[in-house]
C-alpha positions as CSV (number, residue, x, y, z in Angstrom):
1,M,-50.3,-23.0,17.5
2,R,-47.3,-22.4,19.9
3,R,-45.3,-25.1,18.1
4,A,-46.0,-23.4,14.8
5,M,-45.0,-20.0,16.1
6,Y,-41.8,-21.5,17.7
7,A,-40.9,-23.1,14.4
8,A,-41.5,-19.9,12.5
9,C,-39.2,-18.0,15.0
10,V,-36.5,-20.6,14.7
11,A,-36.7,-20.5,10.9
12,Y,-36.5,-16.6,10.9
13,L,-33.5,-16.6,13.3
14,A,-31.7,-19.2,11.2
15,H,-32.3,-17.0,8.1
16,V,-31.0,-13.9,9.9
17,A,-27.9,-15.8,11.0
18,H,-27.3,-17.1,7.5
19,V,-27.5,-13.6,6.0
20,A,-25.2,-12.2,8.7
21,Y,-22.7,-15.0,8.2
22,A,-22.7,-14.5,4.4
23,A,-22.2,-10.7,4.8
24,G,-19.2,-11.3,7.0
25,P,-18.2,-9.7,10.3
26,R,-17.7,-6.3,8.9
27,A,-21.5,-6.0,8.1
28,L,-22.3,-6.6,11.8
29,S,-20.0,-4.3,13.7
30,E,-17.0,-3.0,11.8
31,R,-17.2,0.6,10.5
32,D,-14.7,2.3,8.3
33,P,-12.2,3.7,10.9
34,D,-11.7,6.8,8.7
35,A,-15.4,7.5,8.0
36,E,-15.9,10.3,10.6
37,L,-12.5,11.8,9.8
38,V,-13.3,12.0,6.1
39,A,-16.7,13.5,6.9
40,G,-14.9,16.2,8.9
41,V,-12.5,16.9,6.1
42,G,-15.5,17.2,3.8
43,R,-16.9,19.9,6.2
44,Q,-13.5,21.6,6.0
45,E,-12.7,21.2,9.7
46,P,-9.1,22.2,10.3
47,A,-8.6,19.6,13.0
48,A,-9.9,16.8,10.8
49,V,-7.6,17.9,8.0
50,R,-4.5,17.9,10.3
51,T,-5.4,14.5,11.7
52,L,-5.9,13.0,8.2
53,V,-2.6,14.3,7.0
54,A,-0.8,13.0,10.1
55,R,-2.5,9.6,9.8
56,K,-2.1,9.1,6.0
57,L,0.9,11.0,4.8
58,P,3.7,8.7,6.2
59,R,2.1,5.6,4.6
60,L,1.5,7.4,1.3
61,L,5.1,8.6,1.2
62,A,6.4,5.1,2.0
63,L,4.2,3.5,-0.6
64,A,5.1,5.9,-3.4
65,T,8.9,5.9,-2.5
66,R,9.0,2.1,-2.7
67,M,7.1,2.1,-5.9
68,L,9.0,4.9,-7.6
69,G,12.4,4.8,-5.9
70,D,12.5,8.6,-5.7
71,R,11.6,10.6,-2.6
72,M,10.8,13.8,-4.5
73,E,8.5,12.1,-6.9
74,A,6.9,10.3,-4.0
75,E,6.2,13.7,-2.4
76,D,4.5,14.8,-5.6
77,V,2.4,11.7,-5.7
78,A,1.3,12.3,-2.0
79,Q,0.4,15.9,-2.8
80,E,-1.7,14.8,-5.8
81,A,-3.4,12.1,-3.7
82,F,-4.3,14.6,-1.0
83,M,-5.7,16.9,-3.7
84,R,-8.0,14.0,-4.7
85,I,-9.0,13.6,-1.1
86,W,-10.0,17.3,-0.8
87,K,-12.2,16.9,-3.9
88,Q,-13.7,13.6,-2.9
89,A,-14.3,14.1,0.8
90,P,-17.5,16.2,0.6
91,R,-19.1,13.4,-1.6
92,W,-17.7,10.4,0.3
93,R,-20.3,7.8,1.3
94,E,-19.4,5.2,3.8
95,G,-20.0,1.6,2.7
96,E,-19.1,2.0,-1.0
97,A,-15.5,1.2,-0.2
98,R,-13.1,1.6,2.7
99,F,-11.4,4.9,2.5
100,D,-7.9,3.5,3.0
101,T,-8.4,1.0,0.2
102,W,-9.6,3.8,-2.1
103,L,-6.6,6.0,-1.1
104,H,-4.1,3.2,-1.7
105,R,-5.6,2.7,-5.2
106,V,-5.4,6.4,-6.0
107,A,-1.7,6.5,-4.9
108,L,-0.9,3.3,-6.9
109,N,-2.5,4.7,-10.0
110,L,-0.6,7.9,-9.7
111,C,2.6,5.9,-9.3
112,Y,1.8,3.8,-12.4
113,D,1.2,7.0,-14.4
114,R,4.8,8.2,-13.5
115,L,6.3,4.8,-14.1
116,R,4.8,4.8,-17.6
117,G,6.5,8.2,-18.1
118,H,9.8,6.7,-17.0
119,R,9.9,4.2,-19.8
120,E,11.4,6.9,-22.1
121,E,14.0,8.1,-19.6
122,P,17.6,7.0,-19.6
123,A,18.3,4.1,-17.2
124,D,21.0,6.1,-15.3
125,E,18.4,8.7,-14.4
126,L,16.0,6.1,-13.1
127,H,18.6,4.8,-10.6
128,D,19.8,8.2,-9.3
129,K,17.9,7.9,-6.1
130,L,18.1,9.7,-2.8
131,P,19.4,7.6,0.1
132,D,17.2,6.7,3.1
133,A,17.9,8.6,6.3
134,A,20.7,6.9,8.2
135,D,20.4,5.9,11.8
136,P,22.1,8.8,13.7
137,A,23.2,6.5,16.5
138,A,25.1,4.2,14.2
139,T,28.8,4.5,13.5
140,P,30.0,6.2,10.3
141,D,31.0,2.8,8.8
142,A,27.6,1.3,9.8
143,Q,25.8,4.2,8.3
144,L,27.7,3.8,5.0
145,E,26.9,0.1,5.0
146,A,23.2,0.7,5.7
147,Q,23.0,3.3,2.9
148,S,24.7,0.9,0.5
149,R,22.4,-1.9,1.4
150,D,19.3,0.3,1.1
151,A,20.4,1.6,-2.3
152,R,20.9,-2.0,-3.6
153,V,17.4,-3.0,-2.3
154,R,15.8,0.0,-3.9
155,E,17.5,-0.6,-7.3
156,A,16.5,-4.3,-7.2
157,L,13.0,-3.4,-6.2
158,A,12.8,-0.8,-9.1
159,A,13.9,-3.5,-11.5
160,L,11.0,-5.8,-10.7
161,P,8.0,-6.0,-12.9
162,A,5.4,-3.5,-11.8
163,R,2.8,-6.0,-10.5
164,Q,5.4,-7.9,-8.5
165,R,6.7,-4.7,-7.0
166,E,3.2,-3.6,-6.1
167,A,2.5,-6.9,-4.4
168,L,5.7,-6.8,-2.4
169,V,5.3,-3.1,-1.4
170,L,1.7,-3.6,-0.2
171,N,2.4,-6.9,1.6
172,Y,5.8,-6.1,3.1
173,Y,6.3,-2.4,3.4
174,Q,2.7,-1.3,3.8
175,E,2.0,-4.4,6.0
176,L,-1.3,-5.2,4.4
177,S,-2.6,-8.8,4.9
178,N,-2.7,-11.0,1.8
179,I,-6.5,-10.6,1.7
180,E,-6.3,-6.8,1.8
181,A,-3.5,-6.6,-0.7
182,A,-5.2,-9.0,-3.1
183,A,-8.5,-7.0,-2.9
184,L,-6.6,-3.8,-3.5
185,M,-4.9,-5.3,-6.6
186,G,-8.1,-6.9,-7.9
187,I,-6.8,-10.4,-7.9
188,T,-7.2,-13.6,-5.9
189,V,-5.2,-14.4,-2.8
190,D,-3.6,-17.3,-4.7
191,A,-2.6,-15.0,-7.5
192,L,-1.1,-12.5,-5.0
193,E,0.9,-15.3,-3.3
194,S,2.2,-16.3,-6.7
195,L,3.3,-12.7,-7.4
196,L,5.0,-12.5,-4.0
197,A,6.9,-15.7,-4.5
198,R,8.2,-14.5,-7.9
199,A,9.0,-11.1,-6.6
200,R,11.0,-12.5,-3.6
201,R,12.8,-14.9,-6.0
202,N,13.7,-12.2,-8.4
203,L,14.7,-9.8,-5.7
204,R,17.1,-12.4,-4.1
205,A,18.6,-13.2,-7.5
206,Q,19.3,-9.5,-8.2
207,L,20.8,-8.9,-4.8
208,A,22.9,-12.0,-5.0
209,G,24.1,-10.8,-8.4
210,D,25.1,-7.5,-7.0
211,D,27.0,-9.1,-4.1
212,L,28.8,-11.4,-6.6
213,A,29.7,-8.4,-8.8
214,G,30.9,-6.5,-5.7
215,T,33.2,-9.4,-4.7
216,R,34.7,-9.6,-8.2
217,T,35.3,-5.8,-8.2
218,R,37.1,-5.9,-4.8
219,R,39.4,-8.7,-6.1
């Protein structure tokens, strides 16, 4: 009898361990780090709203700016994304998706909506972008060089195919892991790595072309 009970216990524990392993580490201990904050926003708590804006706004602006190449449009996207948050927060249920993943997807969709609208705009308007803030401690020559370099990178990034740009922005500028970026884009990690390789290759080629053109101009 004891041996039978022991064997049954061992089998049960093995089954539990298998289920826990299959579910992954998040199922055991990891909670959505934004869950309580979103719940507070859903209850219209001022402190939760302020904290959420402080936590998410910089990353949203960085994402939209790199995707669109235009700070003013990026601010519009961020504002629209926060409007979606205010509407969604009272109905948010933890476990359906990580809040940060959902927010990134909302922001990316808003960016793609604007990029589709850009297809009818003249090319010179698309490249009339605001420069990034220069380092105040740098010399005037260094500031000009940094602004020129940033402008070239922004233009090269804007010229990439949209999916390559999205992969590069998520992985490099948003500092998401390959697994996180692939899940957000709805593709495999191998497909993401292929997109990243093509994006880097195209970006290098465009920047090298700009440098060559600049050298010929100076001559």
